[in-house]
C-alpha positions as CSV (number, residue, x, y, z in Angstrom):
1,M,108.9,139.5,98.7
2,T,111.6,138.6,96.5
3,Q,114.8,137.9,98.1
4,R,118.4,139.9,97.4
5,P,121.8,138.8,97.7
6,L,123.1,140.9,100.9
7,D,126.2,142.7,99.4
8,I,129.2,142.2,102.1
9,N,130.9,145.0,100.4
10,Q,127.8,147.5,101.2
11,P,128.9,150.7,103.0
12,D,128.4,151.7,106.1
13,S,125.5,152.0,108.2
14,E,125.2,156.1,108.2
15,K,123.7,155.0,104.3
16,V,121.8,152.0,104.4
17,I,119.6,150.2,106.5
18,I,120.5,146.3,106.4
19,V,117.8,143.6,107.5
20,E,118.8,140.0,107.9
21,G,116.7,136.6,108.2
22,A,112.9,138.6,107.7
23,R,110.5,136.0,108.9
24,E,108.0,138.0,109.6
25,H,104.4,136.5,108.4
26,N,104.9,135.4,105.1
27,L,108.8,136.6,104.5
28,K,110.9,133.8,104.2
29,N,114.1,134.3,105.3
30,V,114.8,137.6,103.6
31,D,117.8,139.6,103.3
32,L,117.8,143.0,102.2
33,V,119.3,146.6,102.0
34,I,117.8,149.5,101.9
35,P,119.5,153.0,101.0
36,R,119.1,155.4,103.8
37,N,117.7,159.3,103.3
38,S,115.8,157.8,100.0
39,L,112.8,157.5,98.8
40,V,111.8,153.5,98.7
41,V,108.7,152.0,97.7
42,F,108.2,148.7,98.3
43,T,105.7,146.4,95.0
44,G,105.1,143.7,94.6
45,L,101.5,141.0,94.1
46,S,99.2,140.8,97.2
47,G,100.6,138.5,99.9
48,S,104.3,139.3,98.9
49,G,105.2,140.7,101.9
50,K,105.5,144.3,101.6
51,S,103.3,145.2,104.7
52,S,105.1,142.6,106.9
53,L,108.8,143.8,106.2
54,A,107.3,147.8,106.2
55,F,105.3,147.8,109.1
56,D,105.7,144.2,111.0
57,T,109.4,144.6,110.8
58,L,111.1,148.1,110.0
59,F,108.4,150.2,112.2
60,A,108.2,147.0,114.9
61,E,111.8,147.2,115.3
62,G,112.4,150.6,115.4
63,Q,109.4,151.5,118.1
64,R,110.7,148.4,120.1
65,R,114.2,149.9,120.4
66,Y,113.0,153.6,121.2
67,L,110.2,151.9,123.7
68,E,113.5,150.4,125.5
69,T,115.3,154.0,126.0
70,F,112.4,154.5,128.5
71,S,113.3,153.8,132.3
72,A,111.8,150.4,134.2
73,Y,109.3,153.1,135.3
74,A,107.9,153.9,132.2
75,R,107.8,151.2,130.7
76,Q,105.5,150.0,133.0
77,F,102.5,151.9,131.8
78,V,103.4,151.4,127.9
79,G,104.1,147.7,128.6
80,D,107.1,145.7,126.6
81,M,106.9,144.9,122.7
82,K,107.5,141.9,120.9
83,R,110.7,141.7,119.1
84,P,109.9,141.3,115.2
85,D,111.0,137.8,114.1
86,V,114.1,139.1,112.2
87,D,118.0,138.0,112.8
88,K,119.4,141.5,112.4
89,V,118.7,145.0,111.4
90,K,121.3,147.5,111.4
91,G,121.2,151.1,110.8
92,L,117.6,151.8,111.8
93,S,116.9,155.4,112.6
94,P,113.8,156.2,115.0
95,V,110.9,155.5,113.2
96,I,106.8,156.7,112.4
97,A,104.5,155.0,110.2
98,I,101.3,156.2,108.7
99,E,98.2,154.1,109.6
100,Q,97.1,151.9,106.7
101,K,93.3,153.0,106.9
102,T,90.1,152.1,104.8
103,V,88.7,155.0,103.3
104,S,85.4,156.4,105.3
105,R,82.3,156.4,102.9
106,N,80.2,157.8,105.8
107,P,78.1,160.3,103.7
108,R,78.2,162.5,107.2
109,S,81.7,162.9,107.0
110,T,82.7,165.7,104.4
111,V,86.4,167.4,104.3
112,G,84.9,170.5,106.1
113,T,84.0,168.3,109.3
114,V,87.1,166.7,109.1
115,T,88.9,170.0,108.8
116,E,86.6,171.6,111.1
117,V,86.5,174.4,108.1
118,Y,82.3,173.5,108.4
119,D,82.2,173.8,112.4
120,F,83.8,177.5,112.0
121,L,81.4,178.1,109.3
122,R,78.6,177.2,111.6
123,L,79.8,179.7,113.9
124,L,80.1,181.9,111.5
125,F,76.6,181.9,110.2
126,A,74.5,181.8,113.3
127,R,76.2,185.1,115.1
128,A,76.7,187.1,112.2
129,G,74.1,185.5,109.4
130,E,71.3,188.1,107.9
131,A,68.3,185.7,108.2
132,Y,65.6,186.3,105.3
133,S,62.3,185.0,104.7
134,H,62.3,181.8,102.6
135,I,58.0,183.3,101.5
136,T,58.9,186.8,100.3
137,G,62.7,186.9,100.4
138,E,62.6,189.9,102.6
139,K,64.9,190.2,105.3
140,M,64.0,189.0,108.7
141,V,63.8,191.8,111.2
142,R,63.7,191.7,115.0
143,Y,62.0,194.4,117.5
144,S,62.3,195.4,120.9
145,E,59.5,196.3,123.3
146,D,59.9,199.7,122.8
147,Q,60.2,199.5,119.1
148,I,57.5,197.5,118.8
149,Y,55.0,200.2,121.2
150,E,57.0,203.2,119.2
151,K,55.4,201.2,115.7
152,I,52.0,200.6,116.7
153,S,51.5,204.1,118.5
154,T,52.6,206.1,115.3
155,T,51.2,203.7,112.9
156,Y,48.0,203.4,114.4
157,E,47.6,206.6,116.2
158,N,43.8,207.6,116.7
159,Q,42.7,204.3,115.2
160,K,40.9,201.4,117.3
161,I,43.0,197.8,117.5
162,V,42.9,194.9,118.7
163,L,46.2,193.5,120.6
164,T,46.2,189.6,120.6
165,A,48.8,187.0,121.7
166,P,49.1,184.0,119.3
167,V,49.3,180.4,121.2
168,I,49.0,178.2,118.7
169,K,50.1,178.6,115.1
170,S,49.8,175.9,112.2
171,R,48.7,173.2,114.2
172,K,46.1,170.6,114.3
173,G,44.0,169.5,117.1
174,H,40.9,170.2,118.9
175,Y,42.3,172.1,121.6
176,R,38.7,172.1,124.0
177,E,41.4,172.0,127.1
178,L,43.2,175.0,125.6
179,F,39.8,177.1,125.4
180,E,38.8,176.1,129.1
181,Q,42.3,177.6,130.2
182,I,42.3,180.9,128.4
183,K,38.9,181.1,129.9
184,K,40.0,180.6,133.6
185,R,43.4,183.6,133.1
186,G,40.7,185.6,132.6
187,Y,40.2,185.8,128.7
188,N,36.8,185.9,126.8
189,K,37.4,186.2,122.9
190,V,40.0,184.5,120.8
191,V,40.8,184.7,117.0
192,V,40.4,181.1,115.4
193,D,41.7,181.0,111.8
194,K,41.3,184.8,111.6
195,E,37.9,184.7,112.8
196,M,36.8,186.0,116.2
197,L,34.8,184.3,118.3
198,D,33.5,184.2,121.9
199,I,34.8,181.6,124.0
200,T,32.1,179.3,125.3
201,T,31.8,176.1,127.3
202,G,32.4,173.1,125.9
203,M,34.2,175.2,122.8
204,M,36.2,172.8,120.3
205,L,37.8,172.8,116.9
206,D,37.8,170.1,113.9
207,R,40.9,168.3,115.3
208,Y,42.1,167.1,111.9
209,K,42.4,170.7,110.5
210,I,45.0,173.1,110.7
211,H,44.2,176.2,113.0
212,D,45.7,179.1,113.8
213,I,44.6,180.5,117.6
214,D,45.2,183.9,119.0
215,I,44.5,185.2,122.7
216,V,41.9,188.4,122.6
217,I,44.4,190.5,125.1
218,D,42.7,194.3,124.4
219,R,40.6,196.6,122.4
220,L,41.5,199.9,122.4
221,E,41.8,203.2,120.6
222,V,45.7,204.2,120.2
223,K,45.4,207.7,121.7
224,P,48.8,209.5,122.1
225,E,47.5,211.6,125.4
226,S,46.9,208.0,127.5
227,P,49.7,205.7,126.8
228,K,50.0,203.3,129.6
229,R,47.0,201.2,128.6
230,L,48.7,200.6,125.3
231,Q,51.9,199.8,127.2
232,D,50.8,197.6,129.4
233,S,48.4,195.5,126.7
234,L,51.1,195.1,124.8
235,T,53.6,194.0,127.4
236,T,50.8,191.5,128.5
237,A,50.3,190.0,125.2
238,L,54.3,189.6,124.7
239,K,54.0,187.8,127.8
240,V,51.6,185.5,127.0
241,G,52.7,185.2,123.3
242,E,56.1,184.4,124.5
243,G,58.0,187.2,122.6
244,Y,54.9,187.5,119.7
245,V,52.1,189.9,119.3
246,T,49.3,191.0,116.5
247,V,47.8,193.8,115.6
248,I,44.0,193.9,114.2
249,D,43.7,197.2,112.6
250,E,39.9,198.8,111.8
251,S,39.8,197.1,108.4
252,G,40.5,193.4,110.0
253,D,44.1,192.8,108.5
254,L,46.4,191.6,110.6
255,H,50.2,192.7,111.7
256,P,52.3,190.6,113.1
257,F,55.4,192.2,115.4
258,S,57.9,190.1,117.6
259,K,61.1,190.3,119.6
260,F,62.5,187.8,117.5
261,L,63.8,186.9,113.8
262,M,59.6,187.7,111.8
263,D,59.2,188.6,108.2
264,P,57.0,192.2,108.6
265,I,54.8,190.8,105.2
266,S,54.6,187.4,106.0
267,G,54.5,187.3,109.7
268,L,57.0,184.3,109.6
269,S,59.4,183.7,112.4
270,Y,62.3,182.5,113.0
271,Q,64.1,180.6,115.6
272,E,67.4,182.4,117.1
273,P,69.8,180.6,114.9
274,Q,72.7,178.6,116.6
275,P,75.9,176.6,115.2
276,N,73.4,173.4,115.6
277,S,71.3,175.4,113.1
278,F,73.4,174.9,110.4
279,S,74.6,171.3,111.4
280,F,73.5,168.5,108.6
281,N,74.2,166.0,111.4
282,S,71.7,167.5,114.2
283,P,67.5,167.2,114.3
284,Y,68.1,170.9,114.6
285,G,69.2,171.6,111.3
286,A,69.2,169.0,109.5
287,C,66.7,168.6,106.7
288,E,63.7,166.2,107.7
289,N,63.1,165.0,104.5
290,C,66.4,163.4,103.7
291,E,67.4,163.3,107.4
292,G,70.7,165.6,106.5
293,I,72.5,163.3,103.7
294,G,71.4,165.3,101.1
295,I,70.2,162.5,98.9
296,K,66.9,160.3,98.5
297,S,66.6,157.0,97.5
298,E,63.6,155.7,95.2
299,V,62.3,153.5,92.9
300,N,63.1,154.4,89.2
301,L,60.3,153.4,86.8
302,D,62.5,153.1,83.8
303,Y,64.6,150.3,85.5
304,I,61.0,148.8,86.3
305,I,59.5,149.0,82.8
306,P,62.7,149.3,80.5
307,D,61.0,148.8,77.4
308,R,57.4,149.3,76.7
309,S,56.5,147.5,73.9
310,K,56.7,144.1,75.8
311,S,53.9,142.4,77.1
312,I,53.7,141.6,80.8
313,N,53.7,138.2,80.0
314,K,57.0,138.6,78.1
315,G,58.5,140.2,81.0
316,G,57.8,143.5,80.2
317,I,58.1,144.5,83.9
318,I,61.3,143.6,84.7
319,P,60.6,142.7,88.6
320,L,58.0,140.3,87.8
321,G,59.8,138.5,84.9
322,E,57.8,136.4,82.2
323,Y,54.6,134.7,83.2
324,R,54.6,132.1,85.5
325,D,51.3,130.7,87.6
326,N,52.4,132.7,91.1
327,W,50.3,134.2,93.3
328,T,51.6,137.9,92.0
329,F,50.5,136.8,88.0
330,Q,47.0,135.3,89.8
331,Q,45.9,139.0,91.4
332,L,47.1,140.9,88.0
333,R,44.8,138.3,86.0
334,V,41.9,139.9,88.3
335,I,43.1,143.1,87.9
336,A,43.5,142.7,84.4
337,K,40.2,141.1,84.1
338,K,38.4,144.0,85.7
339,L,39.9,146.7,84.1
340,G,39.6,145.3,80.8
341,F,43.0,144.6,79.6
342,S,45.1,141.7,78.5
343,L,48.5,140.7,80.6
344,A,49.5,139.7,76.6
345,D,49.3,143.3,75.4
346,P,52.0,145.6,75.1
347,I,52.6,147.7,78.0
348,N,52.3,150.9,75.9
349,K,48.7,150.1,74.6
350,L,47.6,150.2,78.3
351,T,45.4,153.1,79.4
352,E,46.9,155.3,82.6
353,D,44.7,154.2,84.8
354,Q,45.3,150.2,83.8
355,L,49.2,151.1,84.4
356,N,48.9,152.8,87.6
357,A,46.7,149.7,89.1
358,V,49.9,147.3,88.0
359,L,52.0,149.7,89.4
360,Y,50.3,151.3,92.4
361,G,48.2,148.5,93.1
362,D,44.5,149.0,93.4
363,D,41.9,150.2,96.3
364,D,39.3,147.6,95.9
365,A,39.9,144.0,97.5
366,I,39.9,141.1,95.0
367,D,39.5,137.2,95.0
368,I,41.4,135.0,93.9
369,V,40.5,131.8,93.6
370,M,43.1,129.1,94.4
371,K,43.5,125.8,92.0
372,G,44.9,122.1,93.2
373,D,43.7,119.6,94.5
374,K,44.4,120.5,98.0
375,W,42.7,123.9,98.2
376,G,40.8,123.2,94.8
377,G,37.8,126.0,94.7
378,H,39.1,127.8,97.9
379,K,38.6,131.8,97.5
380,Y,40.9,134.5,99.1
381,E,40.1,138.1,99.5
382,T,43.1,140.5,99.3
383,Y,44.7,143.8,97.9
384,F,47.0,144.1,95.2
385,K,49.7,146.3,96.0
386,G,51.4,147.3,93.3
387,V,54.6,146.4,91.8
388,I,56.5,150.1,92.7
389,N,54.8,149.0,96.3
390,I,56.1,145.7,96.6
391,V,60.0,146.8,95.2
392,S,59.6,149.7,98.0
393,D,59.0,147.7,100.5
394,S,61.3,145.0,100.0
395,Y,63.8,147.6,99.9
396,F,63.2,150.2,102.6
397,E,61.4,147.9,104.5
398,T,62.7,144.3,105.2
399,D,65.3,142.6,107.0
400,D,66.2,140.3,104.7
401,D,69.5,141.0,102.8
402,R,68.7,139.0,99.9
403,M,65.0,141.1,98.9
404,R,67.1,144.0,99.5
405,E,69.7,143.1,97.0
406,W,67.5,142.0,94.5
407,A,65.2,145.5,94.7
408,E,68.0,147.5,94.9
409,E,68.5,147.0,90.9
410,F,65.4,149.1,90.7
411,V,66.8,151.6,93.3
412,H,68.4,154.7,92.6
413,E,69.7,158.5,94.3
414,I,68.5,161.0,93.5
415,A,69.2,165.1,95.2
416,C,66.7,165.6,98.1
417,P,63.5,167.3,96.3
418,V,63.1,169.2,99.9
419,C,66.7,170.8,100.5
420,N,68.0,170.2,96.6
421,G,70.6,168.1,98.5
422,D,71.8,171.1,100.5
423,R,71.0,168.6,103.8
424,L,69.6,171.9,105.6
425,K,66.3,173.0,106.7
426,K,64.7,176.2,104.4
427,E,65.2,178.3,107.3
428,S,68.8,177.5,107.6
429,L,69.5,177.6,104.1
430,H,68.1,181.8,103.9
431,F,70.8,183.3,106.6
432,K,73.4,184.7,104.4
433,I,76.6,186.5,104.8
434,D,77.6,188.8,101.7
435,N,74.2,187.4,99.7
436,K,75.9,183.8,100.3
437,S,74.0,181.1,102.0
438,I,76.5,178.5,103.9
439,S,75.3,175.6,101.4
440,D,76.7,178.1,98.4
441,L,80.0,178.3,100.4
442,A,80.0,174.6,100.5
443,R,79.5,174.2,97.3
444,M,82.5,175.9,95.9
445,N,85.7,174.7,95.6
446,I,88.5,175.3,97.9
447,S,90.2,177.8,95.5
448,D,87.0,179.7,94.8
449,L,86.2,179.5,98.8
450,A,89.7,181.1,99.4
451,G,89.3,184.2,96.5
452,W,85.9,184.6,98.5
453,L,87.5,184.8,101.8
454,K,90.3,186.9,100.6
455,D,88.3,190.2,100.7
456,V,85.2,189.4,102.3
457,E,85.4,192.0,105.0
458,L,85.1,194.8,102.5
459,R,81.2,193.2,102.3
460,L,80.3,193.0,106.0
461,T,78.8,195.4,108.3
462,N,80.6,196.7,110.9
463,R,79.1,194.4,113.2
464,Q,79.6,191.4,110.9
465,K,83.5,192.5,110.8
466,I,83.6,192.6,114.6
467,I,81.8,189.4,115.1
468,A,83.8,187.2,112.0
469,T,87.5,189.1,112.6
470,E,88.8,185.6,114.8
471,L,86.3,183.4,112.7
472,L,87.3,184.2,109.5
473,K,91.1,184.1,110.6
474,E,90.8,180.4,111.5
475,I,88.8,179.8,108.4
476,R,91.5,181.0,106.2
477,N,94.0,179.0,108.3
478,R,92.8,175.8,107.4
479,I,91.8,176.8,103.8
480,S,95.6,177.5,103.3
481,F,96.6,174.7,104.4
482,L,94.3,172.7,102.3
483,S,95.3,174.4,99.3
484,G,98.9,174.0,100.1
485,V,98.8,170.5,100.2
486,G,97.3,170.6,97.0
487,L,93.6,170.4,97.5
488,G,92.7,173.3,96.3
489,V,90.6,172.0,93.2
490,L,88.6,169.9,95.0
491,I,84.9,169.9,93.8
492,A,82.1,170.6,96.8
493,P,84.7,169.1,99.3
494,F,82.2,170.6,102.4
495,T,79.4,168.2,100.8
496,S,78.5,165.2,100.0
497,K,77.5,164.1,96.5
498,N,77.7,160.8,96.6
499,I,74.8,160.1,94.4
500,K,74.2,156.9,91.6
501,W,72.9,158.1,88.4
502,R,72.1,154.9,86.1
């Protein structure tokens, strides 16, 4: 900190702050006059004493004086503050300080989460969002038991139908115990993978295949004059199927119904939405492939082989470097001999199978004969993992920081191919308000989001308006604040797109 001679003719302390003999940390007996009611900036090299003067001297002294105004009883709870190493400070007013912090680089923290805007958006979509099928794009429907009964009785009047209750949906297993339990409950038939079967002793399925299993509740003819049987069977089916029932018509077609959200065409069903269904920080909402980060790291082949005109021996594969008599090159020599190419050949002359063996390894075991005095002639059977697998393991699996740092040179980050960087499960991305998903809103800059919010009620249903009124008010207040502090042009402030493109 550069010292400035103290002018004894300075105006009174109502117009200036006078610091005499500041020696905190690396300050060397600094005298300073600072004008009040002005914006004052301390500049200088790192270590020159800027923070020592501003925080450890001025702010610390102001805070100490404030605490001295407390009663002795109150001070026992907050403790006494040490006086900073300074001879005198005059003209100091009550002080506040904004804490110096390192910027957080947590990809799970965004402007939306910090300001709670995203929390209100999650609540808005959970309560007022309309669900659409990610298979057919159709709007999901939800029936009551009475509506299901009415639809069956009118659609299949005077037709023979089968009512089934789904118990297993798209899961692997042999289900021997399940069939035994179904038999004990008094049911004799099941529909397995759209085929009706009698339950037999010891019945089981291929445990490695995905199966759908429904219990046959009743086979009946829908007659308007005798509705009780249909009503009773439907109630039982919904109870066994936990809110789901399937009707098989005379032609063998399956027609699913549900008391929950369901696609009337494909039979796809969604769980009832909750706020955490739209949170990328919750396992209930986060994309399972990227765990809610929105990006995935993968080995980049262009970093591995930037110049295909080079040979492997001449360093054409960057992680291997030029030829050396080591374990990896001994394995490569055996692979090359087996597949009929030379490590001296330009890489662009290798066939696809030959290059894949080098990059991704070979399924067959290979024999390596060690040379040398101690181990001469000793043969080892091993498997070559492949260069890309070696790099991948070094980056994703190792605990060795040096290996990870080495492998990082050949890895880049891309948008998650499953959620396309939107961080949420596909079911969550298919709840919409005004034809926009929560991800669509999160991708907007703040000014565009404010524009969408301005008249969105005009495009909502009456039910949505009732639910959304207070939530939209809270969101608007926060968006207005962000715009007011000059953040209106932030691009995608509620998403984290820290993707490194090389």
